[in-house]
N, C-alpha and C positions, 0 to 999 in steps of 0.2 A: 312655165308657170304650172306649180304643182297644182292648184285649185281644178285648172282647166286637165292637165293630164290624169289625175284622180278619178277626175267624171267619165272620161273617154275610156279610161281602162275598165272601171265598171261596166261600162257599154258593151265593148269590145270583147271582153271576157264573156258578156251575157250571151253575145248573139255567139260566140265562139261553140259556147255550150250545145246551145240551140242546133246550130248548121253542122256540127262534127257528128252528133246523134245522128240528125233529120235529112241532111241536104246530099244531094249524091256527092260522089266524090271529086266531079270536077267543080262543081257550083264552090265546093269546100275548100277545095285547091286555090281556086280565085279568090276567095275572101282571107285565107291567110297570106298568100301574097300581096292583096292589099294592103292589109295590116302589117308587115315587113315592112313595105315601102312606106307606110305611115308615118312611123315611128323612126326610119333610118335616119334623118336629119336630128331631132331632138337627142336622140341616142347618142350621135358625133358630138353634140353640144355639151353635153353633161357627162361624157365620158364614162372609165372606170371606176376613175381614182377620185379621192375626196380632194379638193382644193381649200386652199387657207383662207380663200373667201367664201367659202360655203356657211351660208346659214343655215338654221334648221331645215326649212324648206326645200333648200339645195338637196341636202340630203335625202329628204324623202323622194323627192322628183328622180333622183338618180335611181333608187332602190325601185320604185314604180316602173321604170323607164326598162330595166334590166331585168326587170319580171316581165314586161311584155316582149323583149327579145327575144327571152324564154319560151313565150308561148308562140310567137310567131315568126320570129326572123329565120331566113335561110343564108344570110350573108356569110359567105365563107371565112371573111376575118372576123365576123364576131364569134364563129364558131372555133375559129383557129384560136383566138384569145380566151374563151372559156376553156378550152384544151390545155393553153397555158399555165392558164391559175391553178385547173384541175389538178394537172401533172404536179407541179409544185406543190402543191397539197401532200399529194400522196409520196412525194419523194422527203417528206418530213417538213416541210417549211411553210407554213400557213400565211406569211405574210402578205401574198398578192391574193389572199380571199377571205377577208373579212367575215363576220355574220351575217353583216345586211345583205351581201349578195352572192352568199354562199349557193341558198337554193336554187337560185336562178341559173347560176352556174353548174351545178350537179345537172339539173333538167336539159340544160344545154348540149352536155357531153350526153348524157343516158341516153337522148334520143336518138342518137347518131352512135352510141354503142353496142357491145355485145360481152361476151363472157369476162372478159378483161375487166371492163369499166364494171360491171355486177360484180365481180369479187373484190375489187378494189372498194366499190361502196361498204361489201358487209365487213370489209378488214377496218375500213373507218368507223365502223359500228362498233366492232367488237376491242379497238383500242380507244373509244370514248371515255374520255374522263368523267364528263356532264350528262345530264339529262337533256340539254339543250342542244349538245354536240350529235346526240343518237336523234333526237328529234329532227335535226337536220336530212338525215338520213333517211327516216323511217318517210316522210312526207313527201321524198321525191324518189326515191328508189324503183319505185312503180314505173317511171318513165323510160325503164329501160326499153329497148326496141322489138327486142327478140319476145313473141306470146308467150314462149315456154319460160324463159327466165319471169315476166309476168305471174304467172303461174306461180313460180317458184317463192314469188313474195308473199303471195296468199297463203301459201302452205307456211311459210315461215312466220305466218301472224299467227296462225293459230299452233304453231308448232309446241307454245309454251316456253319459248327462248325468249319472249317480249314480254316486260311487265303489260298486267292487264291492263293497266290506265294509260296504255300506249299502243296496244296490238291492232285497234282499227287505224291508226294513221298510214302504217303501208296500204291496208285495204283502201281506203280512199286515192292514193297514191295512185294506184292501179285502175282504179275505176274512172277517175277525170284524166287518162294519160292518152285515150284514143278511142274511135268508133267502135272497135271490136270488144275494146273492153268493159265497154259498159254491161254487155249483156255477158261475159265470162266471169266478171263479178257476182253478179246476181246468181248464175248457175253456184257459183261456187258458195255463195251463203245457202242457197237452198241444199245443196249436198252437204253440206256441214251443220246444217242447223242445228241437229243434235248436239253434238261436239261443242259448239257455240255457247248453246243455250248452258250448258254444265258447267263450262267455264265462267259463266257469267251466275251461274245460279247464287251466289251469295253476294254478288256486286252490286251497287248502285244501278238500278235501271237506264241511269242516263249513257252508262258504257254501251249495253244491246243499241239504246237509241242512235247514239253514234254509228254502230255497225248497221242498221237498218236505212240509215240517211245515205250512208257511203254505198251500202249494195244495189239501193233502188232509184236514187235521186237522180241518175245520170240518164234516165228512158226521157224520150220525149213524144212516145207515141199511146194511144190509147188503150190498145190491146194490151201493151206491157202493164200499164196501171192496172188493168180487169187484172190479169196474172198475179200482181202482187197483191190485190185484194183479197184475191180466192186463197193464195198461199196462206196469208194471214189469219180467213175464216176456218180453213183447217189444220192451222197451227198458230191459235189464238195468244195473244202476248198483250193481256189485259194492262199491264203495267206500263207499256211501250202505248197503246190503244191512239194518246196523242200524236207522237210521232209518226205512227201509221198512215193515220189522218191526214198529218200535214205534208207525208213525203206522196199520196195520194193526190192530193189538190195540185202539189206544186209540179208533179208528172202531166197531169192533165191541164193545168194553164200553160205549160211549155208545149203541148201537144197544140193546143188551142193555136198560141204564137205561130209554133210551126207552119202550121197551115194557112195562116195568113202569108207567112213570108214566101212560101211557094207559091202563091198566087201572085204573087208581086213580078215587076221585071229583074229582082236580084235574083231569082231562081233561073235565069238566063244568060247564058256564057256573053251574049253581046253587053249585056247591063257591065260586067266586068271588066270587058277587055280595053277600054278606053281608060280607065281608073291607072 
């Protein structure tokens, strides 16, 4: 049922953002395994391919479930299938990778990939003929496993090679990719604040809004919110003040929720082991 899985997807992703940023590695690992097991049966039911019997909601369910696989699955068969479809695309045949599952397949491969996969993604971008093809790369490339390559994605974003209306997408893909990537993205933003401000001097303020959101919204700590607030007091952005306030509110709300979660049995390995 698409309606059920759409709601579950939003809940699981919300918990994932909180626990990835603030729970111990052991507890987060249990959560990811639980989610992977939870979605495994429905993933087998919907499969990877469109069916003649599919209605509109069936296609949306498949897209939702494969997106959840990209986030949580550690099933070797799932990863191998994603790799097969990815390699097929790299070889010049995109028939196995329609647009509706392209991004989750990219994420599945990149999470376990290295320099080879990273270069393949950059090549896909360079060969892309449409903006949507480029965006598929922008919003996923930060999921590459290696932290040095994540840093390279951030440098690429502000290099001037990417159109100004798209440059924040790769930044967002890095920030949402791992626990360590959250503070790294914020530090990169601070270090490159003057350069980014100059890039966006004549642009619509909404572009800086997006950059601020991606750079800081991954935190779930009160001290991080205080740091972000202090930074923008020292480096005021009146035209982005509303977004800054919203980001601070979101980080503090997430920190409050995390504190509550960490006081529950869900913060113990014993809670997860029977699940």
